[in-house]
C-alpha positions in Angstrom: -105.2 -25.1 -38.8 -102.2 -25.5 -41.1 -102.1 -21.8 -41.7 -102.1 -21.2 -38.0 -99.2 -23.5 -37.3 -97.2 -21.9 -40.1 -97.7 -18.5 -38.6 -96.6 -19.7 -35.2 -93.4 -21.2 -36.7 -92.5 -18.0 -38.5 -93.1 -16.1 -35.3 -90.8 -18.4 -33.3 -88.0 -18.0 -35.9 -88.4 -14.2 -35.7 -88.2 -14.3 -31.9 -84.9 -16.3 -32.0 -83.4 -14.0 -34.6 -84.3 -11.0 -32.6 -82.8 -12.5 -29.5 -79.6 -13.2 -31.3 -79.4 -9.7 -32.7 -80.0 -8.2 -29.2 -77.2 -10.5 -27.7 -74.7 -9.4 -30.4 -75.6 -5.8 -29.9 -75.3 -6.0 -26.2 -71.9 -7.7 -26.0 -70.3 -5.7 -29.0 -67.2 -7.9 -28.7 -66.2 -11.5 -27.9 -64.6 -10.5 -24.7 -67.9 -9.6 -23.0 -69.4 -12.7 -24.5 -66.7 -14.8 -22.8 -67.3 -13.0 -19.5 -71.0 -13.8 -19.8 -70.3 -17.4 -20.4 -67.8 -17.6 -17.5 -70.5 -15.9 -15.3 -72.9 -18.7 -16.1 -70.5 -21.5 -15.0 -70.3 -22.6 -11.3 -67.8 -20.8 -9.1 -64.2 -22.0 -9.4 -64.4 -23.1 -13.0 -63.2 -21.6 -16.3 -63.2 -22.5 -19.9 -59.7 -23.8 -19.5 -60.5 -26.4 -16.9 -60.7 -26.6 -13.1 -58.8 -24.2 -10.9 -56.1 -25.8 -8.8 -55.3 -28.7 -11.1 -52.5 -27.0 -13.0 -49.2 -28.9 -12.4 -51.0 -31.6 -10.4 -51.2 -34.1 -13.2 -55.0 -34.0 -13.4 -57.2 -32.2 -16.1 -56.0 -30.3 -19.1 -54.8 -27.1 -17.4 -53.1 -24.2 -19.1 -50.5 -21.8 -17.9 -51.8 -18.2 -17.8 -49.6 -15.7 -19.7 -47.3 -13.8 -17.3 -47.6 -16.3 -14.5 -44.4 -17.4 -12.8 -43.0 -20.8 -13.9 -43.2 -23.7 -11.6 -40.2 -24.0 -9.2 -38.1 -27.2 -9.3 -38.4 -29.6 -6.4 -35.8 -28.4 -3.8 -35.0 -31.9 -2.8 -33.6 -32.6 -6.3 -31.1 -29.6 -6.0 -27.7 -30.5 -4.5 -26.7 -28.2 -1.7 -23.5 -26.1 -2.0 -20.4 -27.5 -0.3 -20.3 -26.4 3.3 -24.1 -25.9 3.8 -24.7 -29.4 4.8 -22.0 -29.5 7.5 -19.7 -31.7 5.5 -18.0 -29.0 3.4 -16.1 -25.9 4.6 -15.7 -25.0 8.2 -17.0 -21.6 9.4 -13.6 -20.0 9.1 -13.5 -20.7 5.4 -16.4 -18.5 4.3 -15.0 -15.7 2.0 -18.3 -15.5 0.1 -21.2 -13.4 1.4 -23.8 -15.6 3.2 -27.4 -14.8 2.7 -29.4 -14.1 5.9 -33.1 -14.2 6.7 -33.4 -10.5 6.0 -32.2 -11.0 2.4 -29.0 -9.0 3.0 -25.7 -10.7 2.4 -23.0 -10.7 5.1 -19.9 -8.6 4.4 -17.3 -10.7 2.6 -14.0 -11.1 4.5 -10.8 -9.7 3.2 -9.1 -13.0 3.5 -9.3 -15.9 0.9 -10.4 -19.3 2.0 -7.8 -21.4 3.8 -9.3 -24.5 2.2 -9.5 -26.1 5.6 -12.5 -28.1 6.7 -13.9 -31.6 6.6 -14.7 -33.2 3.3 -16.6 -36.1 4.7 -15.2 -36.6 8.3 -11.9 -36.8 9.9 -9.0 -39.2 10.0 -6.9 -40.0 13.1 -8.4 -36.8 14.8 -7.4 -34.6 11.8 -9.8 -32.7 9.6 -9.6 -33.6 5.9 -9.0 -30.5 3.8 -12.0 -29.8 1.6 -10.2 -27.6 -0.9 -6.7 -29.2 -1.3 -6.1 -27.5 -4.6 -6.4 -24.0 -3.0 -3.2 -21.9 -3.1 -4.1 -20.8 0.4 -4.8 -24.3 1.7 -3.8 -24.6 5.4 -1.9 -27.9 5.8 -0.7 -28.7 9.3 -1.0 -31.2 12.1 -4.7 -30.6 12.4 -5.6 -30.4 8.7 -4.5 -33.2 6.3 -4.8 -33.6 2.6 -7.2 -36.3 1.2 -5.6 -39.7 0.8 -6.1 -39.6 -3.0 -5.0 -36.0 -3.6 -2.4 -35.5 -6.3 -1.8 -32.0 -7.8 -2.7 -32.1 -11.5 -0.5 -29.2 -12.7 3.0 -30.2 -11.6 5.8 -28.9 -13.7 9.6 -28.6 -13.5 10.6 -25.0 -12.6 13.6 -23.8 -14.6 15.9 -23.2 -11.6 19.0 -24.8 -10.2 18.8 -27.8 -7.8 21.6 -29.4 -5.8 21.1 -32.6 -7.9 20.7 -33.1 -11.6 18.1 -35.9 -11.9 14.6 -35.0 -13.2 12.6 -36.5 -10.4 9.4 -35.7 -8.6 11.1 -33.6 -5.9 12.1 -31.0 -8.6 8.4 -30.4 -9.4 6.1 -27.6 -8.2 2.6 -26.6 -9.2 2.7 -24.3 -12.3 1.9 -21.1 -10.5 4.4 -21.7 -7.7 7.0 -22.8 -10.2 6.7 -19.6 -12.2 7.0 -17.6 -9.0 10.0 -19.5 -7.9 11.8 -18.7 -11.2 11.2 -15.0 -10.6 12.4 -15.4 -7.0 15.7 -17.0 -8.2 16.2 -14.3 -10.8 15.5 -11.6 -8.3 18.0 -13.1 -5.9 20.7 -13.2 -8.5 20.3 -9.5 -9.2 21.4 -9.1 -5.5 24.3 -11.6 -6.0 22.4 -14.3 -4.1 22.6 -17.7 -5.8 20.0 -20.2 -4.6 19.4 -23.9 -5.4 16.4 -26.1 -4.8 16.8 -29.0 -2.4 13.4 -30.7 -2.3 10.0 -29.7 -3.6 7.0 -32.0 -4.3 6.7 -35.3 -2.5 4.0 -37.9 -3.3 2.0 -39.3 -0.4 3.9 -42.6 -0.6 7.2 -40.9 -0.5 6.3 -38.8 2.5 5.0 -41.9 4.3 8.3 -43.8 3.7 10.3 -40.7 4.8 8.3 -40.2 7.9 8.6 -43.9 8.9 12.4 -43.8 8.4 12.6 -40.7 10.7 10.4 -42.4 13.3 12.6 -45.5 13.3 15.7 -43.4 13.7 14.6 -40.8 16.3 11.3 -42.0 17.6 7.8 -40.7 16.9 7.8 -37.6 19.3 11.1 -36.3 17.9 10.3 -37.1 14.3 7.1 -35.1 14.5 9.0 -31.9 15.4 10.8 -31.8 12.0 8.9 -34.2 9.7 5.2 -34.3 8.9 2.8 -37.2 9.3 1.7 -38.5 5.8 -1.0 -36.2 4.4 0.0 -33.3 6.6 3.2 -32.3 4.7 3.2 -29.1 2.7 5.5 -30.8 0.2 2.5 -33.0 -0.9 0.7 -29.8 -2.0 3.2 -29.0 -4.7 3.4 -25.5 -3.2 6.4 -25.9 -0.9 10.2 -26.1 -1.5 13.3 -26.4 0.6 16.1 -24.2 -0.7 19.8 -23.7 0.0 22.7 -21.8 -1.4 24.0 -22.9 -4.8 26.9 -24.6 -3.2 24.6 -26.9 -1.3 26.1 -26.2 2.1 23.8 -26.3 5.1 21.0 -27.7 2.9 17.9 -28.2 5.1 20.2 -27.8 8.2 20.1 -25.4 11.1 23.3 -23.7 9.9 21.4 -22.3 6.9 19.8 -19.7 9.2 23.0 -17.8 9.4 23.7 -17.6 5.7 23.3 -14.6 3.4 20.9 -16.7 1.4 18.6 -17.2 4.4 18.7 -13.5 5.3 17.8 -12.5 1.7 14.9 -14.9 1.7 13.6 -13.6 5.0 13.5 -10.1 3.6 12.4 -10.7 0.0 10.6 -14.1 -0.5 7.2 -12.4 0.1 7.7 -10.2 -2.9 7.3 -13.3 -5.0 4.4 -14.8 -3.1 6.4 -17.1 -0.7 6.6 -17.1 3.1 9.0 -18.7 5.5 6.4 -21.2 6.7 8.0 -22.1 10.0 9.6 -19.0 11.5 11.7 -18.7 14.6 9.8 -18.3 17.9 6.5 -19.7 16.5 7.2 -23.4 17.1 4.2 -23.6 19.6 1.9 -22.4 16.8 3.2 -24.2 13.7 4.2 -27.3 15.6 7.6 -27.4 13.8 11.1 -26.1 14.6 12.5 -23.1 12.8 13.1 -23.9 9.2 14.5 -20.9 7.3 14.9 -23.0 4.2 11.3 -24.1 3.9 9.3 -21.8 1.5 5.6 -22.0 1.0 3.8 -20.4 -1.9 0.6 -18.6 -0.9 0.3 -15.8 -3.5 1.5 -12.2 -3.3 -1.3 -10.8 -1.3 -1.2 -13.3 1.6 2.6 -13.3 1.6 2.7 -9.5 1.9 0.1 -9.5 4.8 2.1 -12.1 6.6 5.4 -10.4 6.1 4.0 -7.1 7.5 2.3 -8.7 10.5 4.9 -11.3 11.4 2.1 -13.9 11.6 2.2 -17.5 10.7 -0.3 -19.0 8.3 -2.3 -20.4 11.3 -2.5 -16.9 12.8 -3.4 -15.4 9.5 -6.4 -17.7 9.2 -7.3 -17.5 12.9 -6.6 -21.2 13.2 -4.1 -21.4 16.1 -4.7 -24.9 17.3 -1.4 -26.6 16.7 0.8 -27.7 19.5 4.2 -29.3 19.4 
């Protein structure tokens, strides 16, 4: 009996060994062996864990090589300004806008005016979303934010009709450098200019406007002075100029001077425009001011000089009335 059991044990071992050899011979490599094992598992399962659990916080899932990485939650990504309805207005878009077809819209040839609402309106006026823009459209419909202060104000190296180094001598750096070139160009034509008033802080404009209202009344004051926040002088990009003798400074008689005529024909060459031209009072909302220069950059200034448009017309924003 013991011999019979021993023979059976040896036979069992031999069968197991033979089966193992056949299995190795059949698969030839571990890849087929893995396929066989996966084939024995229930549908939807792999060696790595359960399908569908990756990224869900359950199970020990693995990322398959070559698979796209998980996308971040879109609710955690801030929207670009303008997309939510609180940024730029439609007229501001100088960047291509993606469409449903995946094709971008053609970019406009005009830079952004900077106009638009940055969180609502104040007293019926839109608050400018990009007050630092060289092309910012500041007028009776578009006001600067209450807390806006240019951070690159400098003293241009030009004559003024006064000697004190005060705020109203300052301009933003780019505008100041352009003004220096303008004054130098004028002198080559025997035209000698002087600054009258450049930058004004919000508080200064407020005090000035209130003084004019007290003297002439609100309706009259608004034809020649800006409501606080709507003055171009607060941008640091505007300056009133006169002849070096100071005569007719910021006065109607300046329009007949040789200095005014030179500015009308040459200011654009340096990136400046006559912001409130004659015959456009119904558009700009201000009387003719041949002394008021606004820096907008060489490209815009050239376009406006050639077309005879105002800044409002250039940006298709003719909304202002007297």
